[in-house]
C-alpha positions in Angstrom: 83.5 -48.6 -140.8 82.4 -48.4 -137.1 81.5 -45.0 -136.1 83.7 -45.0 -132.5 86.9 -46.8 -131.4 86.7 -46.9 -127.5 89.1 -45.2 -125.8 88.8 -46.0 -121.5 86.1 -48.9 -122.9 85.5 -49.9 -119.1 84.1 -46.1 -118.4 82.3 -46.5 -122.0 80.9 -49.4 -121.2 79.5 -48.5 -118.1 78.2 -45.1 -118.9 76.4 -46.4 -121.8 74.6 -49.1 -120.2 74.0 -47.6 -116.8 73.1 -44.4 -117.9 69.7 -46.2 -118.7 67.7 -46.1 -115.7 65.7 -49.0 -116.1 69.3 -51.0 -116.2 70.6 -49.3 -113.1 67.2 -49.7 -111.2 67.6 -54.0 -112.2 71.1 -54.0 -110.8 71.1 -52.4 -107.9 67.3 -53.4 -107.0 69.3 -57.5 -107.1 72.2 -56.3 -105.4 71.5 -53.6 -102.3 70.9 -55.1 -99.0 67.3 -55.8 -97.9 64.9 -54.2 -97.0 66.4 -51.0 -99.1 65.7 -52.5 -102.0 61.7 -52.2 -101.2 61.7 -49.0 -99.9 62.9 -46.9 -103.1 60.3 -46.2 -105.8 62.7 -47.4 -108.8 60.4 -46.5 -111.7 61.4 -42.8 -110.1 64.9 -43.4 -110.7 66.2 -40.8 -113.1 70.2 -40.3 -114.5 71.5 -36.0 -113.0 73.9 -35.1 -115.8 76.9 -34.5 -113.3 79.8 -36.2 -112.8 82.3 -35.1 -109.4 85.5 -37.4 -109.9 88.9 -35.5 -109.9 90.6 -35.4 -113.8 93.7 -37.1 -112.2 91.4 -40.4 -112.1 89.0 -40.2 -114.7 91.3 -43.7 -116.2 90.2 -45.6 -113.2 86.9 -43.9 -112.3 83.6 -43.2 -113.5 80.3 -42.2 -112.2 77.3 -41.9 -112.1 74.4 -39.7 -110.1 70.6 -40.6 -110.0 67.8 -39.2 -107.7 64.6 -41.1 -106.8 62.1 -41.3 -104.4 62.3 -43.2 -101.0 59.4 -44.5 -98.9 59.0 -41.9 -95.9 61.6 -39.4 -97.5 59.5 -35.8 -99.0 62.7 -34.9 -101.1 63.9 -37.4 -104.0 67.4 -39.1 -102.6 70.5 -39.2 -104.7 72.0 -42.3 -105.5 75.4 -42.0 -106.5 77.5 -44.9 -108.2 80.8 -44.9 -108.5 82.7 -47.2 -111.0 86.2 -48.2 -110.0 88.2 -50.0 -112.1 92.0 -50.5 -110.8 94.6 -52.8 -110.2 94.2 -52.8 -106.6 91.8 -51.8 -104.0 91.9 -48.7 -102.3 92.0 -48.8 -98.5 91.3 -44.2 -99.0 88.2 -45.1 -100.9 86.1 -44.0 -98.0 87.9 -40.9 -97.9 87.5 -40.2 -101.8 84.1 -41.0 -101.8 82.9 -38.5 -99.0 85.1 -35.4 -101.1 82.6 -36.3 -104.1 79.5 -36.6 -102.0 80.8 -33.1 -100.6 80.9 -31.9 -104.3 77.1 -33.0 -104.9 76.2 -31.3 -101.6 77.9 -28.4 -102.4 76.2 -26.1 -104.7 73.2 -26.6 -102.4 74.5 -25.8 -99.3 74.1 -22.6 -99.1 70.6 -22.2 -101.1 68.5 -25.0 -98.8 67.8 -25.2 -95.5 68.5 -29.6 -95.8 70.8 -31.3 -97.5 69.3 -34.5 -99.3 70.3 -37.9 -98.4 73.1 -39.5 -100.2 73.1 -43.0 -101.0 76.6 -44.1 -102.1 77.8 -46.9 -103.9 81.1 -48.2 -104.9 80.9 -50.9 -108.2 84.7 -52.4 -108.1 86.1 -54.3 -110.6 89.8 -55.4 -110.5 92.1 -58.3 -110.7 92.0 -58.8 -106.7 89.3 -58.6 -103.9 88.3 -55.5 -101.9 89.9 -56.2 -99.0 89.8 -52.7 -97.0 86.9 -51.6 -94.8 84.3 -49.6 -96.1 83.9 -47.6 -93.5 85.3 -44.1 -93.3 85.9 -44.8 -89.6 88.7 -47.0 -89.9 90.9 -44.6 -91.7 91.8 -43.4 -88.4 93.7 -44.7 -85.3 91.8 -47.9 -83.7 92.3 -45.6 -80.2 90.0 -43.2 -82.2 87.5 -44.3 -83.8 85.2 -44.4 -80.8 85.4 -40.6 -80.1 82.2 -38.7 -80.6 83.4 -36.2 -82.9 85.2 -39.0 -85.1 83.0 -38.9 -88.3 80.5 -41.6 -89.6 80.2 -42.4 -93.1 79.9 -45.5 -95.1 79.4 -46.6 -98.7 77.7 -50.4 -100.3 80.3 -51.9 -101.8 79.6 -54.1 -104.9 82.9 -55.8 -106.0 82.3 -58.3 -109.0 85.7 -59.7 -108.3 85.3 -63.6 -107.9 81.4 -63.3 -108.5 80.4 -67.1 -110.2 78.6 -65.4 -113.7 75.4 -67.2 -113.0 75.4 -65.1 -110.0 75.2 -61.9 -111.4 72.0 -59.7 -111.3 70.5 -57.1 -113.2 68.7 -56.7 -116.6 69.7 -58.4 -119.6 71.9 -55.6 -120.9 72.8 -55.0 -117.3 74.4 -58.5 -116.5 76.0 -58.9 -119.9 78.0 -55.7 -119.7 79.1 -57.2 -115.9 79.7 -60.3 -117.4 81.9 -59.2 -120.4 83.6 -56.6 -117.4 84.5 -59.5 -115.3 85.7 -61.5 -118.2 88.0 -58.3 -119.3 89.9 -58.4 -115.6 89.9 -61.8 -114.6 93.1 -63.9 -115.2 91.9 -67.2 -115.0 90.8 -68.7 -118.9 88.4 -70.7 -117.1 86.4 -68.2 -115.7 86.9 -65.9 -118.9 85.1 -68.7 -121.2 82.1 -69.3 -118.3 81.5 -65.4 -118.2 81.7 -65.0 -122.2 79.4 -68.3 -123.2 76.9 -66.8 -120.6 77.4 -63.5 -122.0 76.8 -65.0 -125.3 73.4 -66.9 -123.8 71.9 -63.6 -122.8 73.1 -61.8 -126.2 71.1 -64.3 -128.0 67.7 -63.2 -126.3 68.0 -59.6 -127.3 69.7 -56.1 -126.1 69.6 -52.5 -127.3 72.9 -52.2 -125.8 74.4 -54.6 -128.4 76.1 -52.5 -130.5 78.6 -50.9 -127.4 78.5 -54.4 -125.6 80.3 -55.7 -129.3 82.3 -52.7 -129.3 83.8 -53.6 -125.4 84.0 -57.4 -126.0 86.9 -56.6 -129.0 88.3 -53.6 -127.5 89.4 -56.1 -124.2 89.6 -59.6 -125.1 92.5 -61.3 -127.6 91.1 -62.1 -131.2 91.3 -66.3 -129.9 87.9 -65.3 -127.3 86.2 -62.5 -129.3 86.3 -65.7 -132.0 85.3 -68.6 -129.4 82.4 -65.6 -128.3 81.2 -65.6 -131.8 80.7 -69.3 -132.1 78.9 -68.9 -128.7 76.3 -66.8 -130.0 75.6 -69.1 -133.0 75.3 -71.7 -130.7 72.5 -69.9 -129.1 70.9 -68.9 -132.4 72.1 -65.4 -132.5 72.6 -63.8 -135.6 75.2 -61.3 -134.2 77.4 -64.2 -134.7 78.5 -63.7 -137.7 78.6 -59.6 -137.4 81.4 -59.6 -134.6 84.9 -58.6 -136.2 87.7 -55.8 -134.6 87.3 -52.5 -135.6 90.9 -51.8 -136.5 90.5 -54.9 -139.0 87.3 -53.1 -140.5 89.9 -50.0 -140.8 92.6 -52.3 -142.2 90.9 -53.8 -145.2 89.4 -50.5 -146.3 92.9 -48.7 -146.4 94.3 -51.7 -148.1 91.2 -51.4 -150.4 92.6 -47.5 -151.2 96.4 -48.9 -151.4 95.7 -51.8 -154.2 95.5 -49.8 -157.3 99.3 -48.3 -156.0 101.2 -51.6 -155.4 100.3 -54.0 -153.3 103.1 -53.6 -150.6 103.2 -49.9 -151.0 99.4 -49.8 -150.2 99.4 -52.2 -147.4 102.6 -50.2 -145.4 100.6 -47.3 -146.4 97.0 -48.5 -145.3 98.5 -49.9 -141.7 100.1 -46.5 -141.1 97.2 -44.8 -141.6 94.9 -47.0 -139.6 96.8 -47.0 -137.1 97.2 -43.3 -137.1 93.6 -42.9 -137.2 93.3 -45.5 -133.8 96.0 -43.0 -132.0 93.6 -39.9 -132.7 90.6 -41.3 -131.4 92.8 -42.2 -128.1 93.2 -45.9 -128.3 96.0 -47.2 -126.2 99.2 -49.1 -127.8 98.3 -52.1 -125.8 94.8 -52.3 -127.7 96.5 -51.3 -131.2 98.8 -54.0 -130.6 97.0 -56.4 -130.2 94.5 -55.7 -132.9 97.7 -55.3 -135.6 100.4 -57.1 -134.1 102.2 -54.0 -134.5 104.0 -52.2 -131.8 105.2 -48.5 -131.5 108.5 -49.0 -132.5 107.4 -51.1 -135.5 105.0 -48.5 -136.2 107.3 -45.9 -136.6 109.4 -48.0 -138.9 106.7 -48.8 -141.2 106.0 -44.7 -141.7 109.4 -44.6 -142.5 109.3 -46.8 -145.2 105.6 -45.4 -146.4 105.3 -42.0 -147.1 101.5 -40.6 -147.0 99.2 -40.4 -149.7 99.6 -37.7 -152.1 96.2 -35.1 -151.6 
């Protein structure tokens, strides 16, 4: 039985892969504009155990805070990476991101003479390209933007929407994570197939993040795409091709085995009810449950009435 089922899968794959400083450094080094990557000592990058996003936005955002040495700067600087995965771009991102930066600075505001610089990076995934300016000044009326007292703030945008799969940068685990996330958000079947095929070739090269990546794939793709991915793994000579099966299916098989001794029909009903209840307890959403089991919420409630629980 799998040891976890994904709730908020985009957040979890982002954090599980890019919390690894080596993966984060490889991604940032590949995408930050020159000459910035050459001025940062990437071997000093370290993760800090903090999060600063609003509780109400945790379903569509995730964040990571690092510190790293920068050429010519005495103290380490902060690198703040915000994952934005929502249905549409947000023109208020500069405001929200600056608010998060103030939360990073706030504990040091009274105990230090100076604040540490923050390099803010927004990693965006969504069905539509980001179409808003990144500068804070654009939130003000145009006639006010040149005023001396209008705040100046900007962030680096990494818009992965519409990026060609072979242009995805980073280390192997980070590239696979990006490709799987791109496949999860795009609506173009050709793009999904290209992203998954390239991801499969990279999995064959080996990555320590495979268990998390496999779980993310199963939580975000339909069975047809999962099967195609497994076949692509086998074509690329990867032994993982035979491992891919949904966590829901594994739970269902275990429940069916438990129910066979009590009569197949009743056992199947009870097994499905217990399996779905287990998924709900993990926080899995109904769209994922329906995709895995073929039952929506109303069908589940009807099935539950027909299948009383096992005697303890």
